[in-house]
N, C-alpha and C positions, 0 to 999 in steps of 0.2 A: 505494499501499499504506498504511495506519493504522498508525502507531508508536505506541509506550506506552513511558511512562518505566518504566524497569526500577526497583523500588522507589523507593528517596529518592533515588538515583545520578542523576549528569548521562547518563547514556545511554540513548539512545532505541533503543527495538528494534522491529522489523516485528512487526505480529499473527501474521502466520505465522510462525513457525522452522523451520529445515529438519531434520528429523531424519538421522541418518546409517547407524543401526545394521544396514544389510544392504549397507554396500561392502565388500568385502574376502569377502564370500561371494556371498551371493544376485547383487549387481553388483561388475563389473571396476571397476578404476581408470578407464578409460575412460568407463565408463556413469556413474561417481561425477563427473567432471569435467563431463561434459555438464547433470546437474543442477544441480550449483553455479552453472553460468555462466548456464543457465534462471531459478534462481530468482533469483541477484543482477540478473538483466535485468529480471526482473518487479517488483523492489521489495524484497526479502526482504535482510536485511543480518544476520541472526541464524541460527547453525549451531550446532547440540547434536549431542555426543559424549562418549564415554567413554575410558576406558581398556581397560576388559575388550572392548569391540568389534571385529569383528562379534559378533552376535548369530544363533544360539546361539553364546555364548562357549564358544572351544574353546584349547587352545594354541598349535596351529598358526596360527588367526588373531586371535590377541590382541593389540591393538593396529594391527590391519590398518587399522581404519577412519580413526585418527589420524595413522597416514604417510598413507593417501592424500589427507587435507586438506593436509598438512603439503606435498605434493608439488603440489595445487594451489596455495596461496599461495605459495609459491616461484616455480610456473612464471607465476603472473597478476600477480605482485607489486602484490597488495591489499590486504595486512595491515590496513592501516589504512579499508576498506572495510567491514570485517564486526564483528560482536560474537561474538567466540568464547567458546563455553561447555564444558567439559568434568568428567570425574568421577572421583575416587578410590572404587574398588572396596571395599565392605564385607568382614566377616568371610564366610569358607564357601565360595570360590572355589577349588580345590585346587590348580591351576596358577598361582594369583596370589599371592606370596609366602606359599606353601605353604600355604595354607588360613587363614594368620594373622593376612590383613590386618586391620590395626586404625585406627583416626584416633587415631593416638600420631603422635609426631614422626619414629621412624624411618620407618615406613610413608607417612605422607604427603608426605615430603620425599624418600623414594624415588619415589612414583608421580609428583609434579609435574616431577621432573627429566628422568624419562622422556618423560611427555606434552611438556613442552616441546621436547626433544629430536624425538620423531617429528611435532611440528607445527610444527615449524621456524620458531618463534617467541620471543621475548624474555619475553613475558607471556602470561597468560591473562585475558581478560576477567570471564569467571563460572565459579568452581569449585566444584563439587559434592559433598556427602557422597553417594553413592548409593544407600544405605539405610542405616538406625541402627547401630551399635555396637553398642547394648543389644539385649537382647532383649526385642523388642515385635511386633505383627502388622504384615504388610506383604507384597506381593504378593497379595493376596486371602486372604490366612491371617484366617480366622473363630475365635471362640471364645478369647478372651484371658485367655491362665492367667500370671499371674506368678510368674516365674523367675529364680532367681539372675544376677546380673550379673556373675560373678565375674571375668572376664579384660576388660568393658569399659572403654573409656576415657573416664574425666570428661569431661563437655562442658567444663570450663573447661580443660583439659591442650589440649583440639581446638583451640578457639577458642586458645589463646596459639600453638599453631603455625603456624594461619592467620594470626594477625596479624603473626608476622615473616615470612611468604610476601608478605604485602600491603605491610610496610612494606620489603621488598627490591625491590618492584618486580615479583616474580613473577606475583602474582597482583593482578587491579583488586577484585573483590567475591567475595562468599560466598556460598552457598546449599544448601539440602538436597533432599533426593529419597526419596519414599516414606517420608515423615514423618507423624507424628501431631499434634493441636493442643498434648498435653504437651510434645512433643519442640520444636515449634518455638518453644512459649512459652517455653522452660527454654531456650535459646539465647538468644533474644532479652532473658530476664531475666539471664544471666549475660554478654554484653556489654555491657548497659545501667551494670550494676554494677561493671565492671573496665575499660570505655570500649576493648575488644574491638571488630573490627569485626562490624556488624551484619548477618543475613541481609536480602538483597533478593530472595530467591525461594524459592520449594517447587516441585518438580517431581513432581506426581503424577499419576496416572491419573485422566481424568477425560472422561466421553463419555454419549452416551443410554442407556449399558448399566451404568454406573457413576455417579453423580449423590451417592456419598457424599461428597464433597468438601465439598457445600452445607452438611452439617452440622458447624459446630465450626470447621474450616479457612476456608469462605468468610468467617466474622467475622473471624478473624486475619487474612486477606489485607486486607479491608477497613479495619481499624483498625487496623494495624502497617504497613501498606505494605509487605506483604510477596506481591507476588502469585503467582497460578498460571502455571505452564510445565506445560502440559497435555499429557500423553505418551498414547498408545494412544486419539485422539479419533474413529477408527474401529474400535475395540475389534480391531484386529488384520486387520483388512480386512472383520470380518462387517456392518459396518453399510452397505458396499457394495453387498450383495444378491448377492456372486458365490458364497457358499455355500449360499443360498436352496436348500429340499429337498434335504438333504445333498450338497450338491453339493461335490466337491474339484478343482476346475481344476489343470490340468497347471501346475506350477511356482510356484502360490501358497503364501503363506508356511504355513497351517495344514495345508496338504496334504504340503510338505516337512517341517513340524516338529511333528507331534500332539502332543508334550508341552507344547505352548502350550494348554493345555486352558482356561483362564479364561474364555472367552467364549464356549466352545462347548456349555457346558452344555443341558438342557431348559429353563430358564426365560429362559436368554438367547436361544436358538433362539426361543423363543414371543414374546418381547417383540420380536426384529430385526422378525420377521414384521410382526407390528403398526406398527412403525416404518416398515418399505416399505411399506404400506399407506397410511401417511400423505404419503409420498414421491408416491406413485401420484394419491392423491386430489387433489394440489396440484399434481402437472404437474411434478416437482422430482426432478434427479438425488438418490439418496437419499445418497450420498457427499457432494454440495455439502451437501444439507442436515444433515447429520450436522457436518459441520467447521463451519457456518456458526453453528449453534446452540451449540456451545463459545466460537467465538470470540467472539462475541456477549454472554456473560457479564462481567458488571462488575467479576469479582475476577480476572479471566484477562488475565495479561500478553501471554501469547503462548501460541501452539497450534501443537503440534510436529508436522506434517506428514511423511511418510515414503510412498515411493513406491519400487516396483522398474523402472517403464518411465515413459517420458517421456511416453506418455497419460497414465498416473495423476496425474504430478507435476503435467502443464497442467492438467487436471480440478480436483486439489487447491488450486491458485495460485488457480484462478478462482472459487472458494469464498470469497473476499475479497470480491469484489463482489456477493456475495449475502446481502440481509437480510430476514430471516423476517418474514412477517407477523405481526399479533396470531390472526389463524387457526390459521395453522400452529405457532405456540407453545402455543396452546391444545390443540388436537390432540397434539402432543408431549406435553405436561405431564400430558393425561388417560392418555397412554399409562403414563406414570410411576407414576399411582396404580394403576392395572391392575398393571403388573408392577414394584413397586418394587425397587431394588438387585437385578437379576438376576446381575449377574457385578460385585460388590464387589472 
């Protein structure tokens, strides 16, 4: 497994990162342990989670994923073998801090304390802001409208709290998620002028169905050494082909949770059909092709894979061995010309 440097730090992380949001809801603790063991054996040393997981988040299962990881770390005694990333929830989730979660001192310190307890560790390698505190577009929202940020926490205040956590040894490095170019550059600017910790990563969606990161943020990643941790590289499983022809397989994520409609619109389905044709033309597994495309991008630090079965996980891990030819890349880029940004 190839490894990449996390930002400008001394941490080297596997190019595939194990995503965990199904654990505690779609996957049991035992299944999660099996996935973690297999990924570690394959060479993955990077694990990503969040305080609000599992997903879809709900009061009964909030924190369940971190708890499972904590039990695994304790059982295996291998904390020093993994780079552990988690996230503090942004505003708007009713069952987390009464829907009033903000990136202020009270909320962040409470979230870090609880994550450390559930993860059964003394420190978090990468602590991320799950989505912006301020009013802006994320999770596929289009049509930007400037709205008053009456309750948003100033970036300077957020960085001050994160700096204190770094100084205390509870957090090693910081990152953001679902951010915009403006947001990333503002965090970098305030860190530079104040001497506070610098962002080392951006966790945003990136896949064949959503290449919006390439406009603006890819340049930031390159010039500022703030690499992408790509989530939803298979577009919630759409790019595997299992939902082709409007099939809804039993126990599949989009079958169970139809509220996740970001990648099921007509234009995304049309683009997916074309990508599946490219895979068939070149004799490739469509999921592995889609993952290899993401992993191969120069601005990607790690590609966050997830699975609900061991068969899926093994296939996803094996994508690390696949290098796409120029002919395949040309065909994929042609589909993007025909179907640009079908699921931003």
